[in-house]
C-alpha positions in Angstrom: 143.6 89.4 69.7 143.8 92.2 67.1 142.0 90.0 64.6 139.2 89.3 67.1 138.7 93.0 67.8 138.7 93.8 64.1 136.2 91.0 63.3 133.9 92.2 66.1 134.1 95.7 64.8 133.3 94.5 61.3 130.3 92.5 62.5 129.0 95.6 64.4 129.5 97.7 61.3 127.7 95.2 59.1 124.8 95.1 61.6 124.5 98.9 61.6 124.5 99.0 57.8 121.8 96.3 57.7 119.7 98.1 60.3 120.0 101.4 58.4 119.1 99.7 55.1 116.0 98.1 56.7 114.9 101.4 58.3 115.3 103.4 55.1 113.7 100.7 52.9 110.7 100.5 55.3 110.3 104.2 55.4 110.4 104.5 51.6 107.8 101.7 51.1 105.5 103.2 53.7 105.9 106.7 52.2 105.0 105.4 48.7 101.7 104.0 50.1 101.1 107.3 52.0 101.8 109.3 48.8 99.3 107.3 46.8 96.5 106.9 49.3 97.1 109.8 51.7 97.3 107.3 54.6 98.9 104.1 55.6 102.4 105.4 56.5 102.2 104.2 60.1 100.3 101.0 59.2 103.1 99.9 56.9 106.1 101.5 58.7 105.5 100.2 62.2 105.7 96.4 61.3 108.6 96.9 58.8 110.7 99.1 61.2 110.1 96.7 64.1 112.3 94.3 62.2 115.3 96.5 62.9 114.5 98.9 65.8 113.1 98.3 69.4 109.3 98.7 69.6 109.7 101.6 72.1 111.6 103.6 69.4 109.5 102.7 66.3 106.2 104.4 67.2 107.6 107.8 68.2 110.0 107.6 65.2 107.1 107.0 62.8 105.0 109.8 64.4 107.9 112.3 63.9 108.1 111.3 60.2 104.3 111.6 59.8 104.5 115.2 61.0 107.4 116.1 58.9 106.1 114.6 55.6 102.5 115.6 56.4 103.5 119.2 56.9 105.0 119.2 53.4 101.9 117.8 51.8 99.3 120.1 53.5 99.8 122.9 51.0 99.0 120.7 48.0 96.0 119.2 49.8 94.6 122.4 51.2 92.0 123.2 48.6 90.7 119.6 48.2 90.3 118.8 51.9 86.9 118.3 53.4 87.5 120.9 56.2 84.0 120.3 57.6 85.0 116.7 58.3 88.4 117.7 59.8 86.8 120.2 62.1 84.3 117.7 63.3 86.9 115.0 63.9 89.5 117.2 65.6 87.8 117.5 69.1 87.4 113.8 69.4 91.0 113.1 68.4 92.3 115.7 70.8 90.4 114.0 73.7 90.9 110.4 72.5 94.7 110.3 72.1 95.5 111.3 75.8 92.7 109.1 76.9 94.1 106.1 75.0 97.6 106.7 76.4 96.1 107.0 79.9 94.3 103.6 79.7 97.1 101.9 77.7 98.0 99.5 80.6 94.3 98.5 81.3 94.1 96.2 78.3 96.0 93.2 77.0 97.8 94.0 73.6 96.0 91.1 71.9 92.6 92.2 73.1 93.3 95.6 71.6 94.5 94.1 68.3 91.4 91.8 68.1 89.0 94.7 68.8 90.6 97.0 66.2 90.8 94.2 63.7 87.1 93.4 64.0 86.1 97.1 63.8 88.1 97.6 60.7 86.9 94.3 59.1 83.2 95.2 59.8 83.7 98.7 58.3 85.4 97.4 55.2 82.6 94.8 54.6 80.1 97.7 54.7 82.1 99.8 52.3 82.5 96.8 49.9 78.8 96.5 49.9 78.4 100.1 48.9 77.2 101.6 52.2 77.4 105.4 52.3 77.0 108.1 54.9 75.0 111.3 54.1 77.0 114.2 52.7 76.7 116.0 56.0 76.7 113.5 58.9 75.7 114.7 62.4 78.4 116.3 64.6 77.9 113.5 67.1 78.8 110.8 64.6 81.8 112.7 63.3 83.1 113.5 66.8 82.6 109.8 67.8 84.7 108.7 64.8 87.4 111.2 65.9 87.2 110.0 69.5 87.5 106.3 68.4 90.4 107.1 66.2 92.1 109.1 69.0 91.7 106.3 71.6 93.0 103.7 69.2 96.0 106.0 68.4 96.7 106.2 72.1 96.3 102.5 72.6 98.0 101.0 69.6 99.1 103.9 67.3 96.7 102.6 64.7 94.0 105.3 64.8 93.9 106.0 61.1 91.5 103.3 59.8 88.3 104.7 61.4 88.9 108.1 59.8 89.8 106.6 56.4 86.6 104.4 56.5 84.6 107.5 57.5 86.0 109.6 54.6 85.4 106.8 52.1 81.9 106.3 53.3 81.1 110.0 52.6 81.4 109.2 48.9 84.1 111.8 48.2 86.3 111.4 45.1 89.8 110.0 45.4 91.4 113.4 45.5 89.3 114.7 48.4 89.8 111.5 50.4 93.5 111.6 49.9 93.8 115.3 50.7 91.6 115.0 53.8 93.7 112.0 55.0 96.9 114.0 54.5 95.7 116.9 56.6 94.1 114.7 59.3 97.2 112.5 59.8 99.5 115.6 60.0 97.2 117.0 62.7 96.8 113.8 64.6 100.6 113.1 64.3 101.4 116.5 65.8 99.0 115.8 68.7 100.6 112.4 69.3 104.1 113.9 69.1 103.3 116.4 71.8 101.8 113.7 74.0 104.8 111.4 73.5 107.2 114.2 74.0 105.5 115.0 77.3 105.8 111.4 78.4 109.5 111.3 77.4 109.1 108.9 74.5 110.9 111.1 72.0 114.6 111.1 72.9 117.8 112.0 71.1 118.1 108.7 69.3 114.6 108.8 67.9 115.2 112.3 66.6 118.5 111.2 64.9 116.7 108.3 63.3 113.9 110.6 62.1 116.5 113.0 60.7 118.3 110.2 58.8 115.1 108.9 57.3 113.7 112.2 56.1 115.2 111.9 52.5 113.7 108.4 52.1 110.3 109.5 53.3 110.3 112.5 50.9 111.4 110.2 48.0 108.8 107.6 48.7 106.1 110.2 49.1 107.1 111.8 45.7 106.8 108.3 44.0 103.4 107.7 45.6 102.1 111.1 44.6 103.4 110.6 41.1 101.6 107.3 40.8 98.3 108.8 42.3 98.1 111.5 39.6 98.5 108.9 36.9 96.1 106.3 38.3 92.4 106.1 37.7 90.1 107.2 40.6 88.8 103.7 41.3 92.4 102.5 41.8 92.7 104.7 44.9 89.5 103.3 46.5 90.5 99.7 45.6 94.0 100.2 47.1 92.6 101.9 50.3 90.1 99.1 50.9 92.7 96.4 50.1 95.2 97.9 52.6 92.5 98.1 55.3 91.4 94.5 54.6 94.9 93.2 54.9 95.5 95.1 58.1 92.2 93.8 59.7 93.2 90.2 58.7 96.7 90.5 60.2 95.5 92.0 63.5 92.8 89.3 63.9 95.0 86.4 63.0 97.8 87.7 65.2 95.5 88.2 68.2 93.9 84.8 67.9 97.2 83.0 67.3 98.6 84.5 70.5 95.6 83.1 72.3 
């Protein structure tokens, strides 16, 4: 009997260690991508962390880390950020996130994935073909992008791609796109955190996981930032478009495969 209890405890302990390793490794990898491109933390972290944690915990966990790491990067990004774009996007995001959360149950998950995947794929094709927006797009267009991003964030916690596509289409240099992305995702993450906290999605366990993962997120972000400052500008754009292309393909295939 004692051997059985000891063996069960050992199995539980091994499982907890494996879970912690997967979580910290997933956070580190996602943070490296975020440090290099200025975005992509949630896009990479959500599927990786879903291997170890319940889906209900993953999204609020990722949102909390986005706010923590994003806040630390705002100072360095401040002077290179396109504040005109951020101000134009903000109202739409503030409206869109609660709206997306409110209508979350009205759509099937696969329908949402397919729609998001097709939107991202079409946008990436246009960017690969060299399509550019004017330096100062209309306020309606900018707010519409923010609204779309906010709604998608509320529906599927994947609201980043529309904003990244928008920033890339403005023709900014890599530093401005990265800086603007860092500021945007910190602000949108804070908005999502407030909405999730109000809905009771951020509990004690989520906060403990976030606290445990902070060192890994900072370490990954440092590595990504180090790589960005040593890469050529076109590497940033190529990486951003590749990440968006892979995401679009995964969402479309997953939605169609599920029927």
